N, C-alpha and C positions, 0 to 999 in steps of 0.2 A: 542245131543250137548246142551251145556248150554249157555243160552243167557248171553252176557256180560252186566253188569250193567253200564249204562252211568251216570256220575255225572250230577245232575240237574244243569242246567244253571240258575243262579240267574236272577230273573225278576226285571226290574227297575234299579234304580241307586244303586251304591255300598253303603253299610251302612256307615253312617257318625258318628254313635255313638249317634246321636240325636234321641230320641224317637218321632215317628210320628204316632200317632193313626189314624186309618181309620174311616171316617164317610161316611154315604150315605145320600143323600138328593135328593128331587125332586125339579126341577126348571121349570119355565114356558118355553115354547118352544122358545120364542123370546130371553130369557136370555141364553138358551142353545146355540142357533145359534150365539149370540154375543160373548159368551165365546169361542166357537169353532173357530170363525174368529180371535179373539184376540190371542188365543194360537197358531194358525197357523202363524199369523203375527210375533209372538215372537219366533217361532220355539221351543216351549215347549209343554208339554202335557196339556190337559185341566185341569187335576187334579192339576198340578203345578201352572198354571195360577190362578185357583180358590183359591188355598191355599194362594198364594201371595196377591190376592185381599182381601181375608178375613183378613189376617194378617195386611194389610194396613188399612183396615176399623176399625179393633179393635184398632190399634195403634192410629188412629185419635181420637177415643173416649177417649183414655188415655191422649192424648195431649191437647184435647179441651173439658174437661168435662163440660156437661151441655149445650153445644152449638149446639148439633145435631138438636134439635127441631127448633132453629132459622135458622140454615142452610137449613133444609128441607123446612121451611116456605118460605124463600127467593127463593130457587131454584124452588120449585113447583109453586110459584106465578109468577116468571119470565117466566117459561116455559108456564104455562097456559095462561097468558096474551099475550105472543108472538104468541101462537097457535091461540088464539081468533082473534088477529089483522090480522093474516094470513088467516082467514076464515076457520080454522081447516082443511086446505088442506094438508093432509099428515102429518107425524110426524117427518119429517127430520128437526130438529132444525137448522142445519147448513145452510139451505136455507133461512129461514126467518130471521135469525140473520144477514144476509147480507143486509136486507132491512131496511133502516134507520127508517122508520115509525113503522115497527113491533118491532124493537129493542127498540125504544123510549117508546112504549107502555109497553113493558116488563120491562124496567128499571123503569119507573114511578110506575108501580104496585109493583115491588119488594121493591123500596125505600119507598113507601107508607105502605107496610106491616111492614117494619122495624119501621117506625114512629108510626103507629097505634097499632100494635099488639106486637111488640118486645120491644119498648122503655119503660123503667121504668119511671113512673110518666110522662106520655105523655101530659104535659100541652102545651098550645099554645106557651108559651115563650120558652120551651125546644125544641119544633118542629122547631120554627123559628131559634133558635140558631143552631140546627143541619143542617138545610137547608142553612144557611149563611156559616157555616163551609164547607159544600159541595161545595157551589158556589165558595168560596175562593180557595179551593183545586183544583177544576176543571178549573176555569177561571183565578185564580190569580188576579193580579192587572190590567189585560187587559180587563176591562169591556167595 
């Protein structure tokens, strides 16, 4: 008897006509676990979630050219100062961000980084003008 040949079932999504090359990369275990949880939450594959995140990341670079370094400076300074204010107890940012004292420390450090390291021509007058503008925006006329 001759075995009947079954048609191969296509794997994955149906072809959309858009070329999607395959890449392989290694990630840290914590990133892997975070991506796995994110994909499960969205009910998509890890590959699909990773591709979407990569696309968003590259799109942000196109929309905001040259700002990545300043954004990383502010984010990392904010995070590190908040962690330090929290005594480096765990890495769950959501917990210390609810603590007004920790948040204040993180905010001051991030704002300071913008004024000291990110501001063009950071003269005392320019820094005072920036702080006054911030005060007006946050507090308005209700001083």
